[in-house]
PyMOL Python script that loads the backbone (N, CA, C, O; Angstrom):
from pymol import cmd

cmd.read_pdbstr("""\
ATOM      1  N   UNK A   1      22.131  49.918   0.790  1.00  0.00           N
ATOM      2  CA  UNK A   1      23.467  49.765   1.269  1.00  0.00           C
ATOM      3  C   UNK A   1      24.406  50.032   0.113  1.00  0.00           C
ATOM      4  O   UNK A   1      24.148  49.615  -1.016  1.00  0.00           O
ATOM      5  N   UNK A   2      25.477  50.715   0.386  1.00  0.00           N
ATOM      6  CA  UNK A   2      26.476  51.016  -0.634  1.00  0.00           C
ATOM      7  C   UNK A   2      27.851  50.660  -0.086  1.00  0.00           C
ATOM      8  O   UNK A   2      28.199  51.027   1.037  1.00  0.00           O
ATOM      9  N   UNK A   3      28.623  49.947  -0.885  1.00  0.00           N
ATOM     10  CA  UNK A   3      29.989  49.594  -0.506  1.00  0.00           C
ATOM     11  C   UNK A   3      30.894  49.888  -1.693  1.00  0.00           C
ATOM     12  O   UNK A   3      30.546  49.605  -2.839  1.00  0.00           O
ATOM     13  N   UNK A   4      32.052  50.456  -1.408  1.00  0.00           N
ATOM     14  CA  UNK A   4      32.984  50.794  -2.486  1.00  0.00           C
ATOM     15  C   UNK A   4      34.400  50.416  -2.098  1.00  0.00           C
ATOM     16  O   UNK A   4      34.752  50.370  -0.919  1.00  0.00           O
ATOM     17  N   UNK A   5      35.201  50.146  -3.112  1.00  0.00           N
ATOM     18  CA  UNK A   5      36.642  50.042  -2.934  1.00  0.00           C
ATOM     19  C   UNK A   5      37.280  50.788  -4.101  1.00  0.00           C
ATOM     20  O   UNK A   5      36.586  51.533  -4.793  1.00  0.00           O
ATOM     21  N   UNK A   6      38.538  50.617  -4.335  1.00  0.00           N
ATOM     22  CA  UNK A   6      39.220  51.417  -5.357  1.00  0.00           C
ATOM     23  C   UNK A   6      38.762  51.127  -6.782  1.00  0.00           C
ATOM     24  O   UNK A   6      38.944  51.965  -7.666  1.00  0.00           O
ATOM     25  N   UNK A   7      38.172  49.957  -7.023  1.00  0.00           N
ATOM     26  CA  UNK A   7      37.768  49.603  -8.392  1.00  0.00           C
ATOM     27  C   UNK A   7      36.303  49.220  -8.543  1.00  0.00           C
ATOM     28  O   UNK A   7      35.833  49.027  -9.664  1.00  0.00           O
ATOM     29  N   UNK A   8      35.577  49.107  -7.443  1.00  0.00           N
ATOM     30  CA  UNK A   8      34.198  48.631  -7.541  1.00  0.00           C
ATOM     31  C   UNK A   8      33.251  49.423  -6.657  1.00  0.00           C
ATOM     32  O   UNK A   8      33.627  49.951  -5.611  1.00  0.00           O
ATOM     33  N   UNK A   9      32.005  49.485  -7.119  1.00  0.00           N
ATOM     34  CA  UNK A   9      30.935  50.112  -6.348  1.00  0.00           C
ATOM     35  C   UNK A   9      29.739  49.166  -6.362  1.00  0.00           C
ATOM     36  O   UNK A   9      29.297  48.724  -7.423  1.00  0.00           O
ATOM     37  N   UNK A  10      29.221  48.860  -5.174  1.00  0.00           N
ATOM     38  CA  UNK A  10      28.108  47.927  -5.028  1.00  0.00           C
ATOM     39  C   UNK A  10      26.959  48.645  -4.334  1.00  0.00           C
ATOM     40  O   UNK A  10      27.148  49.280  -3.297  1.00  0.00           O
ATOM     41  N   UNK A  11      25.767  48.541  -4.915  1.00  0.00           N
ATOM     42  CA  UNK A  11      24.577  49.129  -4.310  1.00  0.00           C
ATOM     43  C   UNK A  11      23.497  48.068  -4.180  1.00  0.00           C
ATOM     44  O   UNK A  11      23.165  47.380  -5.145  1.00  0.00           O
ATOM     45  N   UNK A  12      22.951  47.944  -2.969  1.00  0.00           N
ATOM     46  CA  UNK A  12      21.878  46.992  -2.683  1.00  0.00           C
ATOM     47  C   UNK A  12      20.702  47.752  -2.101  1.00  0.00           C
ATOM     48  O   UNK A  12      20.885  48.763  -1.423  1.00  0.00           O
ATOM     49  N   UNK A  13      19.495  47.270  -2.362  1.00  0.00           N
ATOM     50  CA  UNK A  13      18.300  47.861  -1.771  1.00  0.00           C
ATOM     51  C   UNK A  13      17.546  46.791  -0.991  1.00  0.00           C
ATOM     52  O   UNK A  13      17.426  45.647  -1.429  1.00  0.00           O
ATOM     53  N   UNK A  14      17.046  47.186   0.163  1.00  0.00           N
ATOM     54  CA  UNK A  14      16.284  46.274   1.010  1.00  0.00           C
ATOM     55  C   UNK A  14      15.104  45.704   0.222  1.00  0.00           C
ATOM     56  O   UNK A  14      14.350  46.440  -0.414  1.00  0.00           O
ATOM     57  N   UNK A  15      14.959  44.366   0.278  1.00  0.00           N
ATOM     58  CA  UNK A  15      13.837  43.697  -0.365  1.00  0.00           C
ATOM     59  C   UNK A  15      13.993  43.443  -1.846  1.00  0.00           C
ATOM     60  O   UNK A  15      13.103  42.860  -2.466  1.00  0.00           O
ATOM     61  N   UNK A  16      15.101  43.867  -2.432  1.00  0.00           N
ATOM     62  CA  UNK A  16      15.310  43.658  -3.871  1.00  0.00           C
ATOM     63  C   UNK A  16      16.469  42.699  -4.101  1.00  0.00           C
ATOM     64  O   UNK A  16      17.542  42.842  -3.515  1.00  0.00           O
ATOM     65  N   UNK A  17      16.232  41.725  -4.961  1.00  0.00           N
ATOM     66  CA  UNK A  17      17.240  40.702  -5.225  1.00  0.00           C
ATOM     67  C   UNK A  17      18.295  41.162  -6.231  1.00  0.00           C
ATOM     68  O   UNK A  17      19.361  40.554  -6.329  1.00  0.00           O
ATOM     69  N   UNK A  18      18.011  42.218  -6.968  1.00  0.00           N
ATOM     70  CA  UNK A  18      18.977  42.735  -7.925  1.00  0.00           C
ATOM     71  C   UNK A  18      19.875  43.768  -7.253  1.00  0.00           C
ATOM     72  O   UNK A  18      19.415  44.576  -6.446  1.00  0.00           O
ATOM     73  N   UNK A  19      21.151  43.731  -7.593  1.00  0.00           N
ATOM     74  CA  UNK A  19      22.127  44.677  -7.073  1.00  0.00           C
ATOM     75  C   UNK A  19      22.831  45.335  -8.246  1.00  0.00           C
ATOM     76  O   UNK A  19      22.862  44.789  -9.348  1.00  0.00           O
ATOM     77  N   UNK A  20      23.393  46.503  -8.004  1.00  0.00           N
ATOM     78  CA  UNK A  20      24.215  47.172  -9.000  1.00  0.00           C
ATOM     79  C   UNK A  20      25.676  47.019  -8.613  1.00  0.00           C
ATOM     80  O   UNK A  20      26.072  47.372  -7.502  1.00  0.00           O
ATOM     81  N   UNK A  21      26.474  46.491  -9.530  1.00  0.00           N
ATOM     82  CA  UNK A  21      27.916  46.385  -9.330  1.00  0.00           C
ATOM     83  C   UNK A  21      28.558  47.100 -10.509  1.00  0.00           C
ATOM     84  O   UNK A  21      28.489  46.636 -11.647  1.00  0.00           O
ATOM     85  N   UNK A  22      29.186  48.242 -10.220  1.00  0.00           N
ATOM     86  CA  UNK A  22      29.731  49.093 -11.283  1.00  0.00           C
ATOM     87  C   UNK A  22      28.680  49.350 -12.366  1.00  0.00           C
ATOM     88  O   UNK A  22      28.960  49.263 -13.561  1.00  0.00           O
ATOM     89  N   UNK A  23      27.480  49.664 -11.920  1.00  0.00           N
ATOM     90  CA  UNK A  23      26.333  49.999 -12.779  1.00  0.00           C
ATOM     91  C   UNK A  23      25.840  48.828 -13.630  1.00  0.00           C
ATOM     92  O   UNK A  23      25.097  49.042 -14.588  1.00  0.00           O
ATOM     93  N   UNK A  24      26.232  47.606 -13.305  1.00  0.00           N
ATOM     94  CA  UNK A  24      25.694  46.411 -13.959  1.00  0.00           C
ATOM     95  C   UNK A  24      24.742  45.738 -12.993  1.00  0.00           C
ATOM     96  O   UNK A  24      25.048  45.607 -11.807  1.00  0.00           O
ATOM     97  N   UNK A  25      23.589  45.308 -13.484  1.00  0.00           N
ATOM     98  CA  UNK A  25      22.608  44.627 -12.645  1.00  0.00           C
ATOM     99  C   UNK A  25      23.006  43.167 -12.483  1.00  0.00           C
ATOM    100  O   UNK A  25      23.193  42.456 -13.470  1.00  0.00           O
ATOM    101  N   UNK A  26      23.138  42.717 -11.227  1.00  0.00           N
ATOM    102  CA  UNK A  26      23.422  41.326 -10.912  1.00  0.00           C
ATOM    103  C   UNK A  26      22.386  40.835  -9.902  1.00  0.00           C
ATOM    104  O   UNK A  26      21.952  41.589  -9.032  1.00  0.00           O
ATOM    105  N   UNK A  27      21.997  39.574 -10.024  1.00  0.00           N
ATOM    106  CA  UNK A  27      21.003  39.000  -9.123  1.00  0.00           C
ATOM    107  C   UNK A  27      21.690  38.257  -7.983  1.00  0.00           C
ATOM    108  O   UNK A  27      22.629  37.489  -8.192  1.00  0.00           O
ATOM    109  N   UNK A  28      21.195  38.507  -6.770  1.00  0.00           N
ATOM    110  CA  UNK A  28      21.711  37.824  -5.583  1.00  0.00           C
ATOM    111  C   UNK A  28      20.843  36.610  -5.283  1.00  0.00           C
ATOM    112  O   UNK A  28      19.713  36.516  -5.762  1.00  0.00           O
ATOM    113  N   UNK A  29      21.371  35.681  -4.492  1.00  0.00           N
ATOM    114  CA  UNK A  29      20.598  34.516  -4.074  1.00  0.00           C
ATOM    115  C   UNK A  29      19.408  34.913  -3.211  1.00  0.00           C
ATOM    116  O   UNK A  29      18.359  34.268  -3.236  1.00  0.00           O
ATOM    117  N   UNK A  30      19.591  35.987  -2.446  1.00  0.00           N
ATOM    118  CA  UNK A  30      18.552  36.427  -1.518  1.00  0.00           C
ATOM    119  C   UNK A  30      18.583  37.943  -1.403  1.00  0.00           C
ATOM    120  O   UNK A  30      19.650  38.554  -1.467  1.00  0.00           O
ATOM    121  N   UNK A  31      17.436  38.537  -1.237  1.00  0.00           N
ATOM    122  CA  UNK A  31      17.360  39.988  -1.095  1.00  0.00           C
ATOM    123  C   UNK A  31      17.800  40.413   0.308  1.00  0.00           C
ATOM    124  O   UNK A  31      17.540  39.696   1.274  1.00  0.00           O
ATOM    125  N   UNK A  32      18.461  41.563   0.434  1.00  0.00           N
ATOM    126  CA  UNK A  32      18.803  42.099   1.750  1.00  0.00           C
ATOM    127  C   UNK A  32      17.527  42.420   2.531  1.00  0.00           C
ATOM    128  O   UNK A  32      16.489  42.721   1.941  1.00  0.00           O
ATOM    129  N   UNK A  33      17.610  42.353   3.847  1.00  0.00           N
ATOM    130  CA  UNK A  33      16.453  42.666   4.681  1.00  0.00           C
ATOM    131  C   UNK A  33      16.923  43.252   6.007  1.00  0.00           C
ATOM    132  O   UNK A  33      18.110  43.210   6.332  1.00  0.00           O
ATOM    133  N   UNK A  34      15.990  43.791   6.756  1.00  0.00           N
ATOM    134  CA  UNK A  34      16.307  44.363   8.063  1.00  0.00           C
ATOM    135  C   UNK A  34      15.754  43.449   9.137  1.00  0.00           C
ATOM    136  O   UNK A  34      14.601  43.021   9.073  1.00  0.00           O
ATOM    137  N   UNK A  35      16.598  43.148  10.138  1.00  0.00           N
ATOM    138  CA  UNK A  35      16.211  42.311  11.269  1.00  0.00           C
ATOM    139  C   UNK A  35      16.698  42.977  12.548  1.00  0.00           C
ATOM    140  O   UNK A  35      17.899  43.169  12.734  1.00  0.00           O
ATOM    141  N   UNK A  36      15.792  43.320  13.404  1.00  0.00           N
ATOM    142  CA  UNK A  36      16.110  43.950  14.686  1.00  0.00           C
ATOM    143  C   UNK A  36      17.011  45.181  14.493  1.00  0.00           C
ATOM    144  O   UNK A  36      17.981  45.377  15.224  1.00  0.00           O
ATOM    145  N   UNK A  37      16.670  45.995  13.503  1.00  0.00           N
ATOM    146  CA  UNK A  37      17.406  47.230  13.268  1.00  0.00           C
ATOM    147  C   UNK A  37      18.727  47.080  12.542  1.00  0.00           C
ATOM    148  O   UNK A  37      19.466  48.053  12.394  1.00  0.00           O
ATOM    149  N   UNK A  38      19.036  45.869  12.086  1.00  0.00           N
ATOM    150  CA  UNK A  38      20.296  45.630  11.371  1.00  0.00           C
ATOM    151  C   UNK A  38      20.008  45.208   9.943  1.00  0.00           C
ATOM    152  O   UNK A  38      19.069  44.456   9.681  1.00  0.00           O
ATOM    153  N   UNK A  39      20.816  45.695   9.034  1.00  0.00           N
ATOM    154  CA  UNK A  39      20.688  45.306   7.636  1.00  0.00           C
ATOM    155  C   UNK A  39      21.438  44.000   7.413  1.00  0.00           C
ATOM    156  O   UNK A  39      22.631  43.903   7.699  1.00  0.00           O
ATOM    157  N   UNK A  40      20.732  42.998   6.903  1.00  0.00           N
ATOM    158  CA  UNK A  40      21.317  41.676   6.640  1.00  0.00           C
ATOM    159  C   UNK A  40      21.502  41.544   5.126  1.00  0.00           C
ATOM    160  O   UNK A  40      20.552  41.680   4.355  1.00  0.00           O
ATOM    161  N   UNK A  41      22.741  41.276   4.720  1.00  0.00           N
ATOM    162  CA  UNK A  41      23.062  41.152   3.298  1.00  0.00           C
ATOM    163  C   UNK A  41      23.765  39.821   3.044  1.00  0.00           C
ATOM    164  O   UNK A  41      24.391  39.276   3.953  1.00  0.00           O
ATOM    165  N   UNK A  42      23.673  39.288   1.825  1.00  0.00           N
ATOM    166  CA  UNK A  42      24.374  38.045   1.491  1.00  0.00           C
ATOM    167  C   UNK A  42      25.884  38.308   1.369  1.00  0.00           C
ATOM    168  O   UNK A  42      26.338  38.897   0.388  1.00  0.00           O
ATOM    169  N   UNK A  43      26.645  37.872   2.362  1.00  0.00           N
ATOM    170  CA  UNK A  43      28.071  38.190   2.417  1.00  0.00           C
ATOM    171  C   UNK A  43      28.887  37.580   1.285  1.00  0.00           C
ATOM    172  O   UNK A  43      29.876  38.173   0.855  1.00  0.00           O
ATOM    173  N   UNK A  44      28.501  36.423   0.802  1.00  0.00           N
ATOM    174  CA  UNK A  44      29.268  35.846  -0.305  1.00  0.00           C
ATOM    175  C   UNK A  44      29.130  36.719  -1.548  1.00  0.00           C
ATOM    176  O   UNK A  44      30.077  36.853  -2.323  1.00  0.00           O
ATOM    177  N   UNK A  45      27.966  37.306  -1.737  1.00  0.00           N
ATOM    178  CA  UNK A  45      27.788  38.220  -2.861  1.00  0.00           C
ATOM    179  C   UNK A  45      28.680  39.450  -2.684  1.00  0.00           C
ATOM    180  O   UNK A  45      29.355  39.865  -3.627  1.00  0.00           O
ATOM    181  N   UNK A  46      28.686  40.033  -1.488  1.00  0.00           N
ATOM    182  CA  UNK A  46      29.522  41.200  -1.201  1.00  0.00           C
ATOM    183  C   UNK A  46      30.993  40.856  -1.390  1.00  0.00           C
ATOM    184  O   UNK A  46      31.746  41.629  -1.984  1.00  0.00           O
ATOM    185  N   UNK A  47      31.400  39.700  -0.886  1.00  0.00           N
ATOM    186  CA  UNK A  47      32.788  39.248  -1.037  1.00  0.00           C
ATOM    187  C   UNK A  47      33.183  39.195  -2.517  1.00  0.00           C
ATOM    188  O   UNK A  47      34.222  39.722  -2.914  1.00  0.00           O
ATOM    189  N   UNK A  48      32.340  38.554  -3.318  1.00  0.00           N
ATOM    190  CA  UNK A  48      32.643  38.400  -4.734  1.00  0.00           C
ATOM    191  C   UNK A  48      32.540  39.727  -5.487  1.00  0.00           C
ATOM    192  O   UNK A  48      33.368  40.020  -6.349  1.00  0.00           O
ATOM    193  N   UNK A  49      31.533  40.518  -5.164  1.00  0.00           N
ATOM    194  CA  UNK A  49      31.327  41.785  -5.856  1.00  0.00           C
ATOM    195  C   UNK A  49      32.467  42.765  -5.606  1.00  0.00           C
ATOM    196  O   UNK A  49      32.851  43.507  -6.510  1.00  0.00           O
ATOM    197  N   UNK A  50      33.013  42.777  -4.390  1.00  0.00           N
ATOM    198  CA  UNK A  50      34.118  43.672  -4.063  1.00  0.00           C
ATOM    199  C   UNK A  50      35.485  43.018  -4.261  1.00  0.00           C
ATOM    200  O   UNK A  50      36.515  43.678  -4.125  1.00  0.00           O
ATOM    201  N   UNK A  51      35.497  41.725  -4.581  1.00  0.00           N
ATOM    202  CA  UNK A  51      36.726  40.961  -4.772  1.00  0.00           C
ATOM    203  C   UNK A  51      37.644  41.102  -3.551  1.00  0.00           C
ATOM    204  O   UNK A  51      38.795  41.525  -3.655  1.00  0.00           O
ATOM    205  N   UNK A  52      37.085  40.729  -2.386  1.00  0.00           N
ATOM    206  CA  UNK A  52      37.825  40.800  -1.127  1.00  0.00           C
ATOM    207  C   UNK A  52      37.869  39.427  -0.468  1.00  0.00           C
ATOM    208  O   UNK A  52      37.155  38.507  -0.869  1.00  0.00           O
ATOM    209  N   UNK A  53      38.709  39.304   0.537  1.00  0.00           N
ATOM    210  CA  UNK A  53      38.805  38.075   1.327  1.00  0.00           C
ATOM    211  C   UNK A  53      37.917  38.230   2.560  1.00  0.00           C
ATOM    212  O   UNK A  53      37.952  39.269   3.220  1.00  0.00           O
ATOM    213  N   UNK A  54      37.133  37.222   2.871  1.00  0.00           N
ATOM    214  CA  UNK A  54      36.218  37.243   4.011  1.00  0.00           C
ATOM    215  C   UNK A  54      36.698  36.224   5.038  1.00  0.00           C
ATOM    216  O   UNK A  54      36.906  35.056   4.710  1.00  0.00           O
ATOM    217  N   UNK A  55      36.872  36.668   6.278  1.00  0.00           N
ATOM    218  CA  UNK A  55      37.245  35.729   7.337  1.00  0.00           C
ATOM    219  C   UNK A  55      36.362  35.966   8.554  1.00  0.00           C
ATOM    220  O   UNK A  55      35.879  37.074   8.783  1.00  0.00           O
ATOM    221  N   UNK A  56      36.160  34.899   9.333  1.00  0.00           N
ATOM    222  CA  UNK A  56      35.287  34.945  10.499  1.00  0.00           C
ATOM    223  C   UNK A  56      36.068  34.512  11.731  1.00  0.00           C
ATOM    224  O   UNK A  56      36.755  33.490  11.722  1.00  0.00           O
ATOM    225  N   UNK A  57      35.952  35.303  12.787  1.00  0.00           N
ATOM    226  CA  UNK A  57      36.597  34.981  14.055  1.00  0.00           C
ATOM    227  C   UNK A  57      35.510  34.451  14.990  1.00  0.00           C
ATOM    228  O   UNK A  57      34.702  35.227  15.500  1.00  0.00           O
ATOM    229  N   UNK A  58      35.486  33.150  15.216  1.00  0.00           N
ATOM    230  CA  UNK A  58      34.447  32.528  16.044  1.00  0.00           C
ATOM    231  C   UNK A  58      34.499  33.011  17.493  1.00  0.00           C
ATOM    232  O   UNK A  58      33.465  33.092  18.156  1.00  0.00           O
ATOM    233  N   UNK A  59      35.687  33.331  17.984  1.00  0.00           N
ATOM    234  CA  UNK A  59      35.822  33.771  19.377  1.00  0.00           C
ATOM    235  C   UNK A  59      35.157  35.121  19.618  1.00  0.00           C
ATOM    236  O   UNK A  59      34.561  35.346  20.671  1.00  0.00           O
ATOM    237  N   UNK A  60      35.262  36.023  18.636  1.00  0.00           N
ATOM    238  CA  UNK A  60      34.678  37.361  18.802  1.00  0.00           C
ATOM    239  C   UNK A  60      33.360  37.529  18.066  1.00  0.00           C
ATOM    240  O   UNK A  60      32.609  38.465  18.341  1.00  0.00           O
ATOM    241  N   UNK A  61      33.072  36.621  17.123  1.00  0.00           N
ATOM    242  CA  UNK A  61      31.860  36.733  16.317  1.00  0.00           C
ATOM    243  C   UNK A  61      31.956  37.809  15.254  1.00  0.00           C
ATOM    244  O   UNK A  61      30.934  38.262  14.738  1.00  0.00           O
ATOM    245  N   UNK A  62      33.167  38.225  14.919  1.00  0.00           N
ATOM    246  CA  UNK A  62      33.362  39.301  13.948  1.00  0.00           C
ATOM    247  C   UNK A  62      33.780  38.764  12.584  1.00  0.00           C
ATOM    248  O   UNK A  62      34.497  37.770  12.469  1.00  0.00           O
ATOM    249  N   UNK A  63      33.302  39.461  11.560  1.00  0.00           N
ATOM    250  CA  UNK A  63      33.707  39.187  10.190  1.00  0.00           C
ATOM    251  C   UNK A  63      34.690  40.249   9.765  1.00  0.00           C
ATOM    252  O   UNK A  63      34.577  41.405  10.172  1.00  0.00           O
ATOM    253  N   UNK A  64      35.656  39.867   8.947  1.00  0.00           N
ATOM    254  CA  UNK A  64      36.637  40.818   8.458  1.00  0.00           C
ATOM    255  C   UNK A  64      36.695  40.696   6.941  1.00  0.00           C
ATOM    256  O   UNK A  64      36.898  39.607   6.404  1.00  0.00           O
ATOM    257  N   UNK A  65      36.517  41.812   6.263  1.00  0.00           N
ATOM    258  CA  UNK A  65      36.668  41.892   4.811  1.00  0.00           C
ATOM    259  C   UNK A  65      37.973  42.605   4.537  1.00  0.00           C
ATOM    260  O   UNK A  65      38.192  43.723   5.002  1.00  0.00           O
ATOM    261  N   UNK A  66      38.853  41.942   3.768  1.00  0.00           N
ATOM    262  CA  UNK A  66      40.159  42.520   3.449  1.00  0.00           C
ATOM    263  C   UNK A  66      40.413  42.454   1.971  1.00  0.00           C
ATOM    264  O   UNK A  66      39.990  41.514   1.299  1.00  0.00           O
ATOM    265  N   UNK A  67      41.110  43.458   1.455  1.00  0.00           N
ATOM    266  CA  UNK A  67      41.529  43.437   0.059  1.00  0.00           C
ATOM    267  C   UNK A  67      42.419  42.236  -0.170  1.00  0.00           C
ATOM    268  O   UNK A  67      43.180  41.828   0.707  1.00  0.00           O
ATOM    269  N   UNK A  68      42.311  41.673  -1.372  1.00  0.00           N
ATOM    270  CA  UNK A  68      43.153  40.522  -1.710  1.00  0.00           C
ATOM    271  C   UNK A  68      44.549  40.980  -2.050  1.00  0.00           C
ATOM    272  O   UNK A  68      45.410  40.158  -2.363  1.00  0.00           O
TER     273      UNK A  68
END
""", "prot")
cmd.dss("prot")
cmd.show_as("cartoon", "prot")
cmd.util.cbc("prot")
cmd.orient("prot")
């Protein structure tokens, strides 16, 4: 999985606990994995790595990542 914004680039690999953030190796609490065809990633790590705001809408079940 790869996620980018104007100042950061994050790369994760399925089954690996280490991630690359701007070419620096950082360890996540849990490795990403695939469940029922979907990639599951630790969202708090993504939030912090991209320096974004994370919000959850319980009515729709959707997550929203927004620039701070």
